C-alpha positions as CSV (number, residue, x, y, z in Angstrom):
1,M,49.7,87.8,73.8
2,Q,49.4,90.3,76.6
3,T,48.8,93.9,75.6
4,V,50.3,96.9,77.2
5,K,48.9,100.3,78.0
6,I,51.0,103.0,76.6
7,Q,49.9,106.6,76.3
8,W,51.6,108.0,73.3
9,L,51.7,111.0,70.9
10,K,51.7,110.3,67.2
11,G,54.3,112.1,65.1
12,R,55.2,112.1,61.5
13,L,54.8,109.2,59.1
14,I,58.1,107.4,58.6
15,G,57.1,104.3,56.6
16,K,54.1,102.7,54.9
17,G,53.0,99.6,53.1
18,S,49.9,98.0,51.7
19,F,47.9,97.9,54.9
20,G,50.1,99.6,57.5
21,R,52.0,102.6,58.4
22,V,54.8,103.4,60.8
23,Y,54.9,106.6,62.8
24,H,57.4,108.4,64.9
25,A,55.9,108.7,68.3
26,I,56.6,109.8,71.9
27,N,55.8,107.9,75.0
28,A,53.8,110.4,76.9
29,A,54.8,109.0,80.3
30,T,58.5,108.9,79.7
31,G,59.2,111.3,76.9
32,D,61.1,108.5,75.0
33,F,60.9,108.3,71.2
34,M,59.3,105.2,69.7
35,A,58.3,103.8,66.3
36,V,54.7,102.6,66.1
37,K,53.6,100.2,63.5
38,Q,49.9,100.5,62.8
39,I,47.7,98.0,61.0
40,E,44.0,98.5,60.4
41,L,42.0,95.5,61.3
42,P,39.6,94.1,58.7
43,K,36.4,96.1,58.3
44,T,34.7,95.0,55.1
45,A,33.2,91.8,53.8
46,N,35.6,91.8,50.9
47,A,37.2,88.3,51.2
48,V,40.3,89.2,49.1
49,I,41.1,92.3,51.1
50,N,40.4,90.6,54.4
51,A,42.6,87.7,53.5
52,R,45.5,90.0,52.7
53,Q,44.9,92.0,55.9
54,R,44.7,88.8,58.0
55,A,48.1,87.7,56.5
56,M,49.6,91.1,57.4
57,I,48.1,90.9,61.0
58,K,49.4,87.4,61.4
59,A,52.9,88.5,60.3
60,L,52.9,91.3,62.9
61,Y,51.7,88.9,65.7
62,D,54.5,86.5,64.6
63,E,57.0,89.4,64.7
64,T,56.0,90.3,68.3
65,E,56.3,86.6,69.3
66,F,60.0,86.7,68.3
67,L,60.9,90.2,69.3
68,K,59.5,89.9,72.9
69,D,62.2,87.3,73.6
70,F,65.0,89.2,72.0
71,H,67.1,91.6,74.1
72,Y,70.3,92.4,72.3
73,E,72.1,95.5,71.0
74,H,71.8,94.5,67.4
75,I,68.1,93.7,67.4
76,V,65.4,96.3,67.3
77,Q,63.9,96.4,70.7
78,Y,60.2,95.4,71.1
79,L,58.3,97.6,73.6
80,G,54.8,96.1,73.4
81,F,51.5,96.1,71.5
82,N,47.8,96.9,71.9
83,V,44.6,97.2,69.9
84,A,42.6,100.4,69.9
85,D,40.0,102.0,67.6
86,N,40.1,99.0,65.2
87,T,43.9,99.4,64.9
88,M,46.7,97.2,66.0
89,N,49.7,99.1,67.3
90,I,53.2,97.6,67.7
91,F,55.6,99.7,69.8
92,L,59.3,99.5,68.8
93,E,62.6,101.2,69.6
94,Y,63.0,104.2,67.4
95,V,66.2,104.1,65.3
96,A,67.0,107.6,64.1
97,G,69.6,106.9,61.4
98,G,67.5,105.0,58.8
99,S,68.5,101.8,57.2
100,I,71.6,100.5,55.3
101,A,69.5,100.8,52.1
102,S,68.6,104.4,52.8
103,L,72.2,105.2,53.6
104,I,73.2,103.7,50.3
105,K,70.5,105.6,48.5
106,Q,71.9,108.8,50.0
107,H,75.7,108.2,49.7
108,G,76.1,105.3,47.2
109,P,78.5,102.4,47.9
110,L,79.6,102.5,51.5
111,A,83.1,103.3,52.7
112,E,85.0,100.1,53.3
113,P,85.7,100.6,57.1
114,V,81.9,101.2,57.5
115,M,81.3,97.9,55.7
116,H,83.6,96.1,58.0
117,S,81.7,97.5,61.0
118,F,78.2,96.9,59.6
119,S,79.2,93.3,58.5
120,Q,80.5,92.5,62.0
121,Q,77.4,93.9,63.7
122,T,74.9,92.2,61.4
123,L,76.7,88.9,61.9
124,R,76.5,89.3,65.7
125,G,72.8,90.0,65.4
126,L,72.3,86.9,63.2
127,A,74.3,84.7,65.6
128,Y,72.1,85.9,68.4
129,I,68.9,85.2,66.4
130,H,70.2,81.8,65.3
131,S,71.1,80.9,68.9
132,H,67.3,81.3,69.6
133,N,66.6,78.8,66.8
134,V,65.0,81.5,64.6
135,L,65.6,82.1,60.9
136,H,65.1,85.8,59.9
137,R,64.5,84.9,56.2
138,D,64.7,88.5,54.9
139,I,68.1,89.9,55.5
140,K,68.8,92.9,53.2
141,G,69.8,96.5,53.5
142,A,66.3,97.7,54.0
143,N,65.9,95.6,57.1
144,I,69.1,96.6,58.9
145,L,68.5,99.9,60.7
146,V,71.4,102.1,61.7
147,D,71.4,104.6,64.5
148,E,73.2,107.9,64.5
149,A,76.2,106.3,66.2
150,G,76.5,103.7,63.5
151,V,75.0,100.8,65.5
152,C,73.2,98.3,63.3
153,K,69.9,96.7,64.4
154,I,68.2,93.9,62.6
155,S,64.5,94.6,62.0
156,D,61.4,93.3,60.3
157,F,60.7,89.8,61.7
158,G,57.4,89.5,59.9
159,I,58.3,86.4,57.9
160,S,60.8,84.9,60.4
161,K,60.4,81.3,61.4
162,R,61.4,79.2,64.3
163,N,63.1,75.9,63.3
164,D,61.2,72.9,64.6
165,Y,64.4,71.0,64.9
166,E,67.0,71.1,67.6
167,L,69.3,73.7,66.0
168,A,68.7,76.6,63.7
169,Y,71.2,75.2,61.3
170,D,69.4,71.8,60.9
171,C,67.8,71.5,57.5
172,N,64.0,71.6,57.7
173,S,62.0,70.2,54.8
174,R,58.8,72.0,55.9
175,M,60.1,75.5,55.3
176,S,58.2,77.5,52.6
177,L,59.4,79.9,50.0
178,Q,59.8,83.2,51.8
179,G,62.0,86.3,51.4
180,S,63.2,88.8,48.8
181,I,64.2,87.1,45.6
182,F,67.4,89.0,45.0
183,W,68.8,88.2,48.4
184,M,67.4,84.7,48.5
185,A,69.5,81.5,48.8
186,P,69.3,78.7,46.1
187,E,67.8,76.1,48.5
188,V,64.8,78.4,49.2
189,V,64.0,78.6,45.5
190,Q,64.6,74.8,45.0
191,A,62.0,74.0,47.7
192,S,64.1,71.2,49.1
193,G,64.2,72.4,52.7
194,Y,66.6,74.8,54.3
195,S,68.1,76.0,57.6
196,A,69.4,79.3,59.0
197,K,72.2,79.0,56.5
198,I,69.9,80.9,54.2
199,D,70.5,84.0,56.3
200,V,74.2,83.6,55.7
201,W,73.7,83.6,52.0
202,S,71.5,86.7,52.3
203,F,74.1,88.3,54.5
204,G,76.5,87.9,51.6
205,C,74.0,89.6,49.3
206,L,73.9,92.5,51.9
207,V,77.7,92.8,51.8
208,L,77.5,92.9,48.0
209,E,74.8,95.5,48.2
210,M,77.0,97.7,50.4
211,W,80.0,97.3,48.1
212,T,78.2,98.1,44.8
213,G,75.5,100.4,46.1
214,Q,73.0,98.3,44.1
215,R,70.9,95.2,44.8
216,P,72.4,91.8,44.0
217,W,71.6,90.4,40.5
218,Q,71.4,94.0,39.2
219,N,71.3,93.0,35.6
220,F,68.7,90.3,36.1
221,N,64.9,90.4,36.7
222,D,63.2,88.3,39.3
223,I,62.4,85.4,36.9
224,Q,65.9,85.3,35.6
225,T,67.3,85.4,39.1
226,M,65.1,82.5,40.2
227,Y,66.4,80.5,37.2
228,K,70.0,81.3,38.2
229,L,69.3,80.3,41.8
230,G,67.7,77.1,40.7
231,S,71.0,76.3,39.0
232,N,73.0,77.1,42.2
233,C,74.5,80.3,40.8
234,A,75.7,83.1,43.0
235,P,75.3,86.9,42.2
236,P,78.0,88.2,39.9
237,L,80.8,90.1,41.7
238,P,82.2,93.4,40.4
239,D,85.7,93.5,39.0
240,D,86.9,96.1,41.5
241,I,85.9,94.1,44.6
242,H,88.6,93.7,47.3
243,P,90.1,90.2,47.7
244,D,89.1,90.1,51.3
245,C,85.5,90.9,50.4
246,A,85.5,88.4,47.6
247,G,86.8,85.8,50.0
248,L,84.0,86.4,52.4
249,L,81.4,86.3,49.6
250,K,82.8,83.0,48.3
251,L,82.1,81.5,51.7
252,C,78.6,83.0,52.0
253,F,77.7,81.9,48.4
254,N,78.7,78.3,48.8
255,P,75.9,76.4,47.1
256,D,76.0,73.6,49.6
257,P,74.5,74.9,52.8
258,E,76.2,72.2,54.8
259,D,79.6,73.7,53.8
260,R,78.4,77.3,54.2
261,P,79.8,78.8,57.5
262,T,77.6,79.9,60.4
263,A,77.2,83.5,61.4
264,T,79.6,82.9,64.3
265,Q,82.2,81.4,62.1
266,L,82.1,84.3,59.7
267,L,82.8,86.7,62.5
268,E,86.4,85.4,62.4
269,H,86.9,86.5,58.8
270,I,89.3,89.4,58.1
271,F,86.6,91.4,56.3
272,C,84.6,91.6,59.5
273,R,87.4,93.0,61.6
274,V,87.0,96.6,62.7
275,D,90.0,98.9,63.1
276,D,90.5,100.1,66.7
277,N,90.5,103.8,65.5
278,Y,87.2,103.4,63.5
279,T,84.6,106.0,64.2
280,Y,81.3,106.0,62.2
281,A,81.0,109.8,62.4
282,D,84.3,110.2,60.5
283,Y,82.4,108.8,57.4
284,Y,78.8,109.8,57.6
285,G,78.4,112.0,60.7
286,T,74.9,112.8,62.0
287,S,72.1,111.5,59.8
288,S,68.9,113.4,58.8
289,G,67.1,111.5,61.5
290,S,64.6,109.7,59.3
291,S,64.1,106.0,59.9
292,I,62.8,103.6,57.2
293,Y,60.5,100.8,58.3
294,N,59.1,98.3,55.8
295,Y,55.8,96.6,55.4
296,D,55.9,95.1,52.0
């Protein structure tokens, strides 16, 4: 992949993981803010460490391959990458408002009008990704960034996958087990092949996360959750959930992916309609300005 020459000034640390960090940065030529993912390239002869580093580096290269072709309001914008001083740098649009997960951590369950807006925007982003024959494979609150105006942007394409078949919604038996277990669709755990419909299930888990302020399968550990998913079970819903939300989740959690709606079809659901008078600032106003980017 072609590298870019960007003169930039490193700012504060805004995210970190096992082998990488994300920094707030400024493009020295334009003055624009950026987020810069940094991964140290392997230095030692330690095979275990280097294998893990190589996996992380491959994930970042794969992420750039997807992002360079995406130009859409609800996808984090890729700006380029380079390698300098034994470090790989990925330059991305800076999203000042944090993630849905960090918003939940700060405020608890989200206001219902905000959920309508976030659901609609996330589905638009998913529909765009799927139209490019790509499966995200890790939709969850931590991977949906939100700017200060309440615009959602899907991020973290490190484990995304392009479907070898004609359409993103065609079941592919060569897909591997990837994702975050509590947001994962049953067919991923069952290792019988899957399609972009797994992102629709994960979107349902995201909606549940926004409604409850907690991860799906809150009372289950990862092993128990995998067992439940292996039996085609859906995450339990709270008693106070609105019927419109419950109706949406019933569609998302259809155990048969063939009968599960597409992202575009779900955009027609009443829960994903946004009131004409809705304004994000009426609910959460200006954020603290700290974005959360994930590596793990």
